[in-house]
Legacy VTK file of the C-alpha trace (Angstrom):
# vtk DataFile Version 3.0
C-alpha trace
ASCII
DATASET POLYDATA
POINTS 150 float
38.876 -24.997 -49.901
39.775 -28.408 -51.607
41.016 -31.263 -49.623
44.717 -31.669 -48.969
46.622 -35.068 -49.395
50.122 -36.168 -48.265
51.221 -39.701 -48.989
53.857 -41.462 -47.141
55.589 -44.893 -47.208
56.133 -45.913 -43.533
57.514 -49.102 -41.857
55.346 -50.971 -39.604
57.237 -53.750 -37.473
54.538 -56.208 -36.195
57.220 -58.216 -34.448
57.574 -55.436 -31.965
55.229 -55.447 -29.026
52.248 -52.963 -28.993
54.088 -51.120 -26.060
57.157 -50.670 -28.169
55.168 -49.276 -31.190
53.435 -46.730 -28.778
56.737 -45.758 -27.155
58.183 -45.426 -30.745
55.839 -42.388 -31.127
57.837 -40.317 -28.623
54.789 -38.851 -27.006
54.719 -36.899 -23.783
51.357 -38.261 -22.836
49.483 -41.313 -23.806
45.868 -42.092 -22.992
45.575 -45.019 -20.562
43.067 -46.773 -22.624
45.297 -47.027 -25.779
46.141 -50.627 -25.274
46.307 -53.732 -27.556
43.151 -55.292 -26.188
41.182 -52.058 -27.004
42.970 -51.424 -30.416
44.128 -54.985 -31.723
46.943 -54.858 -34.273
45.986 -55.661 -37.959
48.649 -58.489 -37.862
50.792 -60.116 -35.243
54.208 -60.571 -36.903
56.397 -59.532 -39.848
57.618 -56.227 -41.120
55.851 -54.225 -43.814
56.180 -50.918 -45.654
52.741 -49.440 -45.901
51.335 -46.609 -48.094
49.563 -44.152 -45.935
47.777 -41.044 -47.230
46.987 -38.242 -44.760
43.905 -36.356 -45.901
42.775 -33.093 -44.512
39.161 -32.080 -45.702
39.460 -28.517 -44.646
35.994 -28.433 -43.379
34.011 -29.530 -40.130
32.898 -33.230 -40.777
31.659 -36.124 -38.705
33.615 -39.475 -38.843
30.894 -40.876 -40.971
31.242 -38.005 -43.601
34.964 -38.543 -43.605
34.465 -42.231 -44.281
32.271 -41.344 -47.242
34.668 -38.842 -48.727
37.662 -41.137 -48.348
35.570 -43.716 -50.223
35.124 -41.277 -53.000
38.812 -40.680 -53.189
39.500 -44.522 -53.419
40.657 -44.826 -49.887
39.622 -46.475 -46.747
40.175 -45.167 -43.165
43.423 -46.324 -41.683
43.717 -48.195 -38.151
45.590 -47.548 -34.930
48.738 -49.327 -36.387
48.757 -46.933 -39.277
48.378 -43.822 -36.971
51.100 -45.132 -34.639
53.527 -45.704 -37.707
52.921 -42.064 -39.046
53.490 -40.589 -35.573
56.626 -42.631 -35.181
58.136 -40.972 -38.384
58.249 -37.833 -36.375
56.483 -35.977 -39.067
56.227 -32.244 -38.405
52.655 -31.157 -37.961
51.331 -27.656 -37.178
50.807 -26.855 -33.450
46.981 -27.719 -32.894
46.662 -29.927 -35.909
45.323 -33.392 -35.355
46.160 -36.715 -36.975
43.500 -39.232 -36.397
42.326 -42.667 -37.402
38.655 -43.633 -37.755
39.073 -47.047 -39.246
39.190 -48.805 -35.777
37.079 -48.090 -32.915
37.048 -49.162 -29.300
33.582 -49.748 -27.613
33.836 -48.513 -24.072
31.441 -50.211 -21.468
29.542 -46.779 -21.285
28.472 -47.406 -24.802
30.694 -44.844 -26.538
33.057 -45.672 -29.566
36.390 -44.120 -29.446
39.079 -43.615 -31.987
42.762 -42.783 -31.587
44.312 -39.365 -32.389
47.734 -37.584 -32.080
48.184 -33.973 -31.601
50.748 -31.392 -30.378
49.597 -28.721 -28.083
51.914 -26.272 -26.433
54.820 -28.491 -27.550
53.359 -31.494 -25.744
52.878 -34.608 -27.980
49.817 -36.462 -27.121
48.512 -39.829 -28.208
44.847 -39.645 -27.194
41.142 -40.834 -27.833
37.912 -39.145 -28.551
34.569 -40.053 -29.563
34.043 -41.598 -32.968
30.713 -39.565 -33.243
32.636 -36.189 -32.961
32.495 -33.543 -35.463
36.108 -32.898 -36.337
37.728 -29.493 -36.942
39.080 -28.483 -40.418
42.640 -28.974 -39.270
42.252 -32.738 -38.914
44.434 -35.095 -40.965
42.830 -38.478 -41.352
44.966 -41.601 -41.687
43.905 -43.499 -44.901
45.131 -46.310 -46.940
44.389 -47.510 -50.552
40.801 -49.176 -50.624
40.907 -53.065 -50.844
38.957 -54.423 -53.689
36.065 -56.507 -52.473
LINES 1 151
150 0 1 2 3 4 5 6 7 8 9 10 11 12 13 14 15 16 17 18 19 20 21 22 23 24 25 26 27 28 29 30 31 32 33 34 35 36 37 38 39 40 41 42 43 44 45 46 47 48 49 50 51 52 53 54 55 56 57 58 59 60 61 62 63 64 65 66 67 68 69 70 71 72 73 74 75 76 77 78 79 80 81 82 83 84 85 86 87 88 89 90 91 92 93 94 95 96 97 98 99 100 101 102 103 104 105 106 107 108 109 110 111 112 113 114 115 116 117 118 119 120 121 122 123 124 125 126 127 128 129 130 131 132 133 134 135 136 137 138 139 140 141 142 143 144 145 146 147 148 149
């Protein structure tokens, strides 16, 4: 099955505090380690409208394989701010689908690298973390942004 894409233009208000950005997601549960020190914002002030593409590869892939495939599509992985902005739009997603960002990791003291993700399970909206080294299910939508020329 070919990959699926959905492109959105979403506002990001960097003048708002990190906690306000998280609360704007209207999640029932937020993992305690989703904090600004662990997932620093891309910028600290201003308001922007950002083009964000959600990509579903429709196959089991590791984070590294997803990064490679995004590169082939002219995209780069989005970061936590991008995920929060998408979730705040209240985009309707299928129950058990996952939206994740793999562009920003948090290195826990145990040595594990974590990324943030959003999903709905039994109507409970969750903003959570998981290992970056995971193999992701075919129903994952990855937050991506246009690749920056180097």
